[in-house]
TORVOKOL-944715 format. One record per residue: residue in one letter; x negated, y negated, z of N, C-alpha, C in turn; residue number from 0. Coordinates in pm, whole numbers. Layout:
# residues N
ATOM r   n_c1   n_c2   n_c3  ca_c1  ca_c2  ca_c3   c_c1   c_c2   c_c3   k
ATOM a      X      Y      Z      X      Y      Z      X      Y      Z NUM
...
//
This chain:
# residues 66
ATOM r   n_c1   n_c2   n_c3  ca_c1  ca_c2  ca_c3   c_c1   c_c2   c_c3   k
ATOM m    326  -1077  -2547    196  -1122  -2591     99  -1005  -2609   0
ATOM f     99   -908  -2515      5   -798  -2521     64   -672  -2583   1
ATOM g    192   -672  -2609    254   -559  -2675    338   -474  -2582   2
ATOM k    398   -370  -2641    490   -284  -2568    420   -206  -2457   3
ATOM e    296   -164  -2477    224    -88  -2375    206   -169  -2248   4
ATOM f    183   -296  -2264    168   -385  -2148    298   -396  -2071   5
ATOM l    410   -407  -2140    539   -417  -2074    574   -290  -1998   6
ATOM e    533   -175  -2050    560    -48  -1981    484    -40  -1850   7
ATOM a    371   -106  -1839    290   -103  -1718    327   -213  -1620   8
ATOM s    424   -296  -1653    457   -410  -1567    512   -364  -1432   9
ATOM t    587   -256  -1427    640   -208  -1299    527   -167  -1207  10
ATOM a    430    -94  -1259    315    -55  -1178    237   -177  -1132  11
ATOM f    224   -275  -1219    154   -398  -1183    224   -470  -1069  12
ATOM y    356   -480  -1074    431   -546   -967    419   -470   -835  13
ATOM l    425   -338   -841    410   -258   -719    271   -276   -658  14
ATOM l    169   -276   -741     33   -296   -691     14   -437   -637  15
ATOM s     77   -534   -698     68   -672   -648    132   -685   -510  16
ATOM i    247   -623   -493    314   -626   -362    228   -556   -258  17
ATOM e    168   -443   -295     82   -371   -201    -38   -455   -160  18
ATOM c    -94   -530   -254   -207   -617   -221   -166   -726   -122  19
ATOM i    -49   -782   -141     -2   -887    -51     23   -830     88  20
ATOM l     93   -718     95    121   -656    225     -7   -605    292  21
ATOM g    -95   -545    213   -221   -495    268   -309   -606    321  22
ATOM g   -317   -715    249   -396   -829    296   -341   -889    423  23
ATOM g   -210   -900    429   -147   -951    552   -170   -859    671  24
ATOM s   -167   -730    646   -188   -636    757   -331   -641    806  25
ATOM w   -428   -665    718   -567   -677    764   -588   -804    845  26
ATOM i   -515   -910    812   -522  -1031    893   -468  -1004   1033  27
ATOM l   -355   -932   1040   -301   -894   1170   -396   -801   1245  28
ATOM a   -459   -710   1172   -554   -618   1235   -670   -693   1298  29
ATOM a   -718   -795   1229   -829   -874   1284   -786   -946   1411  30
ATOM s   -664   -996   1414   -618  -1065   1535   -598   -967   1650  31
ATOM f   -547   -849   1623   -532   -749   1729   -669   -705   1782  32
ATOM n   -766   -689   1693   -901   -655   1739   -958   -767   1825  33
ATOM a   -934   -892   1788   -985  -1004   1866   -919  -1012   2004  34
ATOM l   -796   -966   2013   -725   -966   2141   -759   -844   2226  35
ATOM g   -842   -756   2174   -881   -638   2249   -779   -525   2244  36
ATOM r   -704   -517   2135   -601   -413   2120   -627   -330   1994  37
ATOM p   -741   -264   1985   -771   -187   1864   -682    -64   1848  38
ATOM g   -617    -21   1955   -527     94   1945   -410     68   1853  39
ATOM l   -361    -55   1852   -251    -90   1760   -297    -86   1615  40
ATOM v   -421   -125   1592   -475   -119   1456   -486     26   1411  41
ATOM l   -534    112   1500   -545    254   1469   -408    313   1440  42
ATOM l   -309    279   1520   -173    328   1498   -120    283   1363  43
ATOM r   -145    157   1327   -101    106   1197   -168    182   1083  44
ATOM q   -297    211   1099   -369    285    996   -316    428    981  45
ATOM i   -284    491   1092   -231    628   1087    -94    630   1019  46
ATOM i     -9    533   1051    122    525    988    108    498    839  47
ATOM a     20    408    802     -1    376    660    -54    497    584  48
ATOM l   -144    572    645   -198    692    581    -90    797    563  49
ATOM a     -7    816    664    101    914    654    200    877    543  50
ATOM i    233    749    534    324    704    428    260    723    291  51
ATOM t    133    691    278     64    705    150     59    850    106  52
ATOM v     23    939    196     15   1081    161    154   1135    126  53
ATOM g    256   1095    204    391   1140    175    440   1093     39  54
ATOM l    416    966      8    456    913   -123    376    976   -236  55
ATOM f    251   1009   -210    169   1076   -311    234   1208   -352  56
ATOM f    273   1288   -255    336   1417   -286    474   1398   -349  57
ATOM l    547   1298   -303    679   1273   -359    670   1230   -506  58
ATOM f    582   1136   -535    574   1085   -671    506   1183   -767  59
ATOM t    409   1260   -720    347   1357   -809    443   1469   -840  60
ATOM a    527   1508   -745    627   1612   -772    731   1560   -871  61
ATOM r    768   1435   -857    869   1376   -946    814   1359  -1087  62
ATOM c    689   1320  -1100    631   1294  -1233    595   1423  -1306  63
ATOM s    562   1528  -1231    516   1650  -1298    631   1738  -1344  64
ATOM g    748   1717  -1296    850   1808  -1344    982   1767  -1309  65
//
């Protein structure tokens, strides 16, 4: 319907959709951990997510650039 350019972006769209679902679920869990008085687990989850994001950033930029 939108053309070939739209189909080429479908993989990125699916990846971003999955990230939104997982990210939203993790924030729901974070709110429950905060309510239970366990903010350290939320901090640990954030640190792990940041490390994965930065690692994937370097991996994918190296793969795309050359």
